N, C-alpha and C positions, 0 to 999 in steps of 0.2 A: 469439539472444535475450539471452543472458547479456552479450554485448558491448554491446547497446543499453542494458541495465540499467546496466552499469558506466559507459558514456558519459553516461547521464542523471544518475546520481549525481554524477559528476565535474563536469558542467555546473552542477548545482545548487550544489555546493560553491563554484564560481566565481561564483555568483549570476547565471548566464546562464539565467534561468528559462524563457524561451520555448524555447530549445534543449533544456533539461532535459525540459520537458513533451513535446516532439516525440520525444525518445528514450524516455521512460518510459511513454508512453500504451499502446503495444502490450504490452510485458512486464507491465505492471500488469494489463491485461485478461486475460493468460494466466497469472496467479497467481505472478509473480515477486515475492517478498515485499519485497525492498529497494526495488523500484520502487513497490510499493503504499505502503510506509512513507513514502517521499520524497514521493509524490503527496499523501499525507495532509497533510503539513505545507505543501505548496504551497497547498492549499485552506484550511487553518486560518489561514495567514498572509496569504492573498491575493497570492501571488507568481505573477505572470502570469495566474493564474486569479482569477475573482471569489471573494472571501473567503466561505467557507461552513463553519460549524461542523458542520452536518449532513453534508455530503459529505466533509469532512475526517475526521470521526469514523467515517464509513462505511469509508473506506480504512484508517484506523488499526485499526478493529475487525477487518477481514479480514486485515490484515498480522499482527495479533496471533496468528493461527492458527499462526504459525511457532514460538510458544512462547518467544520472547525475553523474558526477565523485564523488562527495561527498557521494552520496547514495551508490554507489558501494564500495567506500573505507570503509564506515561504515559496510556494509555487510561483506566485506573481513576481517576486524578487528575482528568482532564478531565471524565469522566462524573460523578464525585461533585460537581463544581462546577456541573453543568448543572441547569436548572430541571426540574420534573416534566414539563412539556410537551416540553422539549428531549430529555429522556431517552426519552420515547415515540417521538419522531422518530428519535433515534439508534438505538434498538432495532430499529425498522422498517427503516432503511437498512442497518444491519449485517446483518440477516437476508437482505435482498435481495442485498447484495454477496457474502455467503458463498455464497449459492445460485448466483450468476452467476460470481464471480471467485475462489471458494475452492478449496481443494486437491481436494476431491471433484469439484466441477463441472468442473475443468480437468485431471483425472487427473494430479495432481502429488503429489510428496512433497517436503517441505521440512524441512530440519533445519539446526541451527547447524553451521557448518563446523568440521571438525577441523583445518583448516589453521591454522598459527600466525600466518599473515599476516592482517592486518585490512585491509579496504578503507576508506580515508580515515578511519582511526581508529574506524570503526564495526564492528559485529558483522557477520560475513560469513555469509550464509545460502546453503546449497546447495539448489537446487530441481531436481528431475528430472521430466521429462515422461514419462508412460507411454503405451503404445499405447491407442488408442481414439478414438472420435469425441467431440469437444467442440463446444459452441456458443460462438462468440466474440461477446461482447456489446460494444456501443459504450459508451465511457465518457461518462457524463453530466457536463457541465462547468458547468451552470447548474441551480439548484434548480427 
């Protein structure tokens, strides 16, 4: 799964958005944070996927569980700029995504990598799956 995440981020950097989505969809659903973060921007920017602030912020909100300061700051900046109605929608989708794709739901632990190497100049997040049964949810691509 880590290889799919890596390949998806790599394809995204090359602006091969359809390929990126095909690689990132499964790891994002299984709580791999870099996949979730990248998927967030694919929705926010409308790259291969229909542009959606709501779905993009949902993915950015669940990716922020990783505790990466830059990701949380981006989420906060976008959230602050949203209207009251948009904030209500964002709050609702983030709650659903954390329940479905979050670390507890997927029996994962994620932390910032202690490895000095960075992936594509980005922060590297190490996620580890723990034993137990999880429900794999399909990714919603249209609001």
